[in-house]
C-alpha positions as CSV (number, residue, x, y, z in Angstrom):
1,M,97.7,136.8,81.1
2,G,98.4,134.9,84.4
3,T,95.8,132.8,86.1
4,S,94.3,133.8,89.4
5,P,95.7,132.0,92.5
6,V,93.8,128.9,93.6
7,T,93.2,128.2,97.3
8,V,92.4,124.8,98.7
9,V,89.8,124.6,101.5
10,T,88.9,121.5,103.4
11,D,87.1,120.5,106.6
12,S,88.8,119.4,109.8
13,A,88.2,115.7,109.2
14,A,91.3,115.8,107.0
15,S,94.4,114.7,108.9
16,I,97.2,117.1,107.9
17,P,100.1,118.4,110.1
18,A,99.7,122.0,111.0
19,E,103.0,123.0,109.5
20,L,101.9,121.7,106.1
21,V,98.6,123.5,106.4
22,K,100.5,126.7,107.0
23,Q,103.2,126.1,104.4
24,L,100.7,125.4,101.6
25,G,98.1,128.0,102.6
26,I,95.3,125.4,103.1
27,V,92.2,126.8,104.7
28,V,90.6,124.3,107.2
29,V,87.0,124.9,108.3
30,P,86.2,123.1,111.6
31,M,83.5,120.6,112.2
32,S,82.0,120.5,115.7
33,V,81.6,118.3,118.7
34,I,78.4,118.7,120.7
35,I,78.4,117.7,124.4
36,G,75.1,118.3,126.1
37,D,74.0,121.8,125.1
38,H,77.5,123.0,124.3
39,V,79.0,123.2,120.8
40,Y,82.8,123.0,120.5
41,P,84.8,123.6,117.3
42,D,86.9,120.6,116.3
43,G,90.2,120.7,118.1
44,Q,89.1,122.9,121.0
45,L,88.8,119.9,123.4
46,G,91.4,117.1,123.7
47,L,90.5,113.6,122.6
48,D,90.6,112.3,126.2
49,E,88.3,114.9,127.4
50,V,85.8,114.3,124.6
51,M,85.7,110.6,125.3
52,A,85.6,111.1,129.1
53,R,82.3,113.0,128.6
54,V,80.6,110.5,126.4
55,D,78.0,109.8,129.2
56,E,76.9,113.5,128.9
57,G,75.7,112.8,125.4
58,V,78.3,113.4,122.7
59,S,77.5,113.9,119.1
60,T,79.0,115.7,116.1
61,S,78.0,118.2,113.5
62,G,79.4,118.8,110.0
63,T,80.6,122.2,108.9
64,N,77.6,124.4,108.0
65,P,77.1,126.4,104.8
66,G,77.7,129.7,106.6
67,E,81.1,128.6,107.8
68,F,82.2,127.5,104.4
69,L,80.8,130.7,102.8
70,Q,82.8,132.8,105.3
71,A,85.9,131.0,104.4
72,I,85.3,131.3,100.6
73,E,84.5,135.0,100.9
74,S,87.8,135.6,102.8
75,I,89.8,134.3,99.8
76,D,90.8,136.1,96.6
77,G,90.6,134.1,93.4
78,D,89.4,130.6,92.8
79,V,88.6,128.1,95.6
80,V,88.6,124.3,95.5
81,V,86.8,122.8,98.5
82,L,87.7,119.2,99.2
83,T,85.3,117.5,101.7
84,I,85.0,114.4,103.7
85,S,83.0,111.7,102.0
86,A,79.4,112.8,101.4
87,Q,78.3,109.4,102.6
88,M,79.7,110.1,106.0
89,S,78.8,113.7,106.7
90,S,76.5,116.6,105.8
91,T,79.6,118.6,105.3
92,H,79.8,118.0,101.5
93,E,76.3,119.2,100.9
94,A,77.0,122.3,103.1
95,A,80.0,123.1,101.0
96,R,78.0,122.8,97.8
97,T,75.3,125.2,99.2
98,A,78.0,127.7,100.1
99,A,79.6,127.4,96.7
100,N,76.3,128.2,95.0
101,M,75.9,131.2,97.3
102,A,79.5,132.4,96.4
103,G,78.7,132.9,92.8
104,G,80.7,130.3,90.9
105,R,84.3,130.7,91.9
106,A,84.2,127.9,94.5
107,H,84.3,124.3,93.2
108,V,83.4,121.4,95.6
109,V,84.8,117.9,95.3
110,D,83.8,114.9,97.4
111,T,87.1,113.1,98.3
112,R,85.1,109.9,99.0
113,T,87.4,109.3,102.0
114,A,88.3,110.8,105.3
115,S,91.2,111.5,107.7
116,G,94.5,110.6,106.2
117,G,93.1,109.6,102.9
118,Q,91.4,113.0,102.7
119,G,94.6,114.6,103.9
120,L,96.6,113.1,101.0
121,V,94.1,114.3,98.5
122,V,94.1,117.8,100.0
123,L,97.9,117.9,100.0
124,A,98.2,116.9,96.4
125,A,95.7,119.6,95.3
126,A,97.4,122.2,97.5
127,E,100.8,121.4,96.0
128,A,99.4,121.8,92.5
129,A,97.9,125.1,93.5
130,A,101.3,126.2,94.9
131,R,102.9,125.3,91.6
132,G,100.6,127.8,89.9
133,D,98.2,125.3,88.3
134,D,94.8,126.7,87.3
135,V,91.6,125.6,89.0
136,A,90.8,122.9,86.4
137,S,94.2,121.4,86.9
138,V,94.0,121.5,90.7
139,I,90.6,119.7,90.5
140,A,92.0,117.1,88.1
141,V,94.9,116.4,90.4
142,A,92.4,115.9,93.3
143,E,90.2,113.6,91.3
144,S,93.2,111.5,90.1
145,V,94.4,111.0,93.7
146,I,90.8,110.2,94.9
147,K,90.8,107.2,92.5
148,R,94.1,105.8,94.0
149,V,94.3,106.7,97.6
150,R,93.9,103.9,100.2
151,L,93.0,104.0,103.9
152,V,93.0,101.0,106.3
153,A,92.5,101.2,110.0
154,T,92.0,99.1,113.2
155,V,90.0,100.1,116.2
156,E,90.2,98.7,119.8
157,N,86.5,97.7,119.8
158,L,83.2,98.3,117.9
159,Q,81.4,100.2,120.6
160,R,81.7,103.7,119.2
161,L,81.3,102.5,115.5
162,I,78.1,100.8,116.4
163,A,76.8,103.8,118.3
164,S,77.7,106.1,115.3
165,G,75.7,104.1,112.7
166,R,78.4,105.1,110.2
167,V,79.2,101.5,109.2
168,P,76.1,99.6,108.0
169,G,75.8,96.1,109.4
170,I,78.6,96.4,111.9
171,A,76.4,95.6,114.9
172,A,75.8,92.1,113.5
173,L,79.5,91.5,113.7
174,A,80.0,92.4,117.3
175,N,79.5,89.0,118.8
176,R,81.5,87.2,116.1
177,W,84.4,89.7,116.6
178,L,84.4,89.6,120.4
179,G,88.0,89.7,121.7
180,M,89.4,90.3,118.2
181,N,90.9,93.4,116.6
182,P,88.5,94.9,113.9
183,L,90.0,96.1,110.7
184,F,88.4,98.4,108.1
185,E,89.1,99.8,104.7
186,F,87.7,103.2,103.6
187,R,86.7,102.9,100.0
188,D,83.9,104.0,97.7
189,G,82.9,106.7,100.2
190,G,82.4,104.5,103.2
191,A,84.0,102.2,105.8
192,H,84.0,98.5,105.0
193,P,84.9,95.7,107.4
194,L,87.9,93.5,106.6
195,R,88.8,90.2,108.3
196,P,89.7,90.9,111.9
197,A,93.0,90.1,113.5
198,F,93.6,88.0,116.6
199,S,95.9,90.7,118.2
200,R,96.8,94.3,118.0
201,E,100.2,93.3,116.5
202,G,98.4,91.1,114.0
203,A,96.1,94.0,112.9
204,L,99.1,96.3,112.4
205,D,100.8,93.5,110.3
206,R,97.7,93.1,108.3
207,M,97.6,96.8,107.4
208,L,101.3,96.6,106.4
209,G,100.5,93.6,104.2
210,T,97.7,95.4,102.5
211,W,100.1,98.3,101.7
212,R,102.7,95.9,100.4
213,H,100.3,94.4,97.9
214,T,99.8,97.8,96.3
215,I,103.5,98.6,95.8
216,V,104.2,100.3,92.4
217,K,107.7,99.7,91.2
218,G,109.3,103.0,90.5
219,G,106.4,104.9,92.0
220,R,106.7,107.7,94.5
221,L,105.0,106.9,97.8
222,H,103.0,109.4,99.9
223,V,102.0,107.9,103.2
224,T,100.6,108.9,106.6
225,A,100.0,106.9,109.8
226,L,97.0,107.9,111.8
227,H,96.1,107.5,115.4
228,A,93.7,108.4,118.2
229,E,95.9,108.5,121.3
230,A,98.0,105.6,119.9
231,E,101.0,107.5,118.6
232,E,103.6,104.8,119.4
233,D,101.8,102.2,117.3
234,A,101.3,104.7,114.4
235,S,105.0,105.7,114.5
236,H,106.1,102.1,114.5
237,L,103.8,101.3,111.5
238,L,105.2,104.3,109.6
239,K,108.8,103.3,110.4
240,Q,108.2,99.8,109.0
241,V,106.9,101.3,105.7
242,E,109.9,103.7,105.6
243,A,112.3,100.8,106.2
244,E,111.1,99.2,103.0
245,I,110.6,102.2,100.7
246,E,111.7,105.8,101.1
247,P,108.5,107.8,100.8
248,A,108.3,111.2,99.0
249,T,105.9,112.3,101.8
250,S,105.4,110.7,105.2
251,F,104.1,111.8,108.5
252,V,102.2,110.8,111.6
253,A,98.9,112.6,112.2
254,P,96.3,112.4,114.9
255,F,92.6,111.7,114.3
256,N,90.5,114.8,115.1
257,S,87.9,114.8,117.9
258,V,84.9,114.6,115.6
259,M,86.2,111.4,114.0
260,V,87.1,109.9,117.4
261,V,83.6,110.3,118.6
262,H,82.7,107.7,116.0
263,T,85.7,105.4,116.3
264,G,86.8,105.6,120.0
265,L,90.3,106.0,121.2
266,G,93.1,103.6,120.2
267,L,92.5,103.7,116.5
268,V,95.5,103.3,114.2
269,G,95.4,103.7,110.5
270,L,97.5,103.9,107.4
271,A,96.7,106.0,104.3
272,W,98.8,106.1,101.2
273,R,98.9,106.8,97.4
274,W,101.4,106.0,94.7
275,E,102.4,108.7,92.2
276,T,103.6,107.4,88.9
């Protein structure tokens, strides 16, 4: 007897090219940007427009249980929902609530990361599902990648991160880091400050150096460069990686509008995992 198909669902915090979403049948449930009294699904507004309206009062909202439930009920067979880190958003708890309401065929996993890191977890799980793996195997693949995926990023300044409250203790670093380029690593479910760089170029070099220190001889590299209206820097960073090792998977992906509300424009990041 064959197994039922498995569909992978995620929230829009995951940075995945639209063509891969379509190719692998990934279902993406949007988070929301709230400006004044208006709620906009993630992606409806451009990043520049969102940031230009910050003075109107911009906030974000995680995906709600009803939206997840609607997605789950539209799918035949088992569902694996891979969410942004539970420490960063209410989205994970909303997915758990929806899964309970769906009667047991939806399984929720906290990726403990976001953006490109989350995207690489989702892609690995979706590829396993496309191969015909059963739900337990798809979950096992996701959990294995979660343990190994890395994500580092630089932002132009700390203004939006401080306002977001998503990085504990970051406000205390603002004066010490004045005029420098902040760097962060996303690990253990949250964003953690790294030693800042003296220039943008230095920050990009630092990210590349962090990646180099993880190289696994004979391993297959899956990598994505991320950006918030900084595609040139992201593309340059990815080309440097590709010049050293030919990746099994590589792409440039934009940050979504919900994430940019908390980081500001100009972010560049690198997410990767090694497959052995």
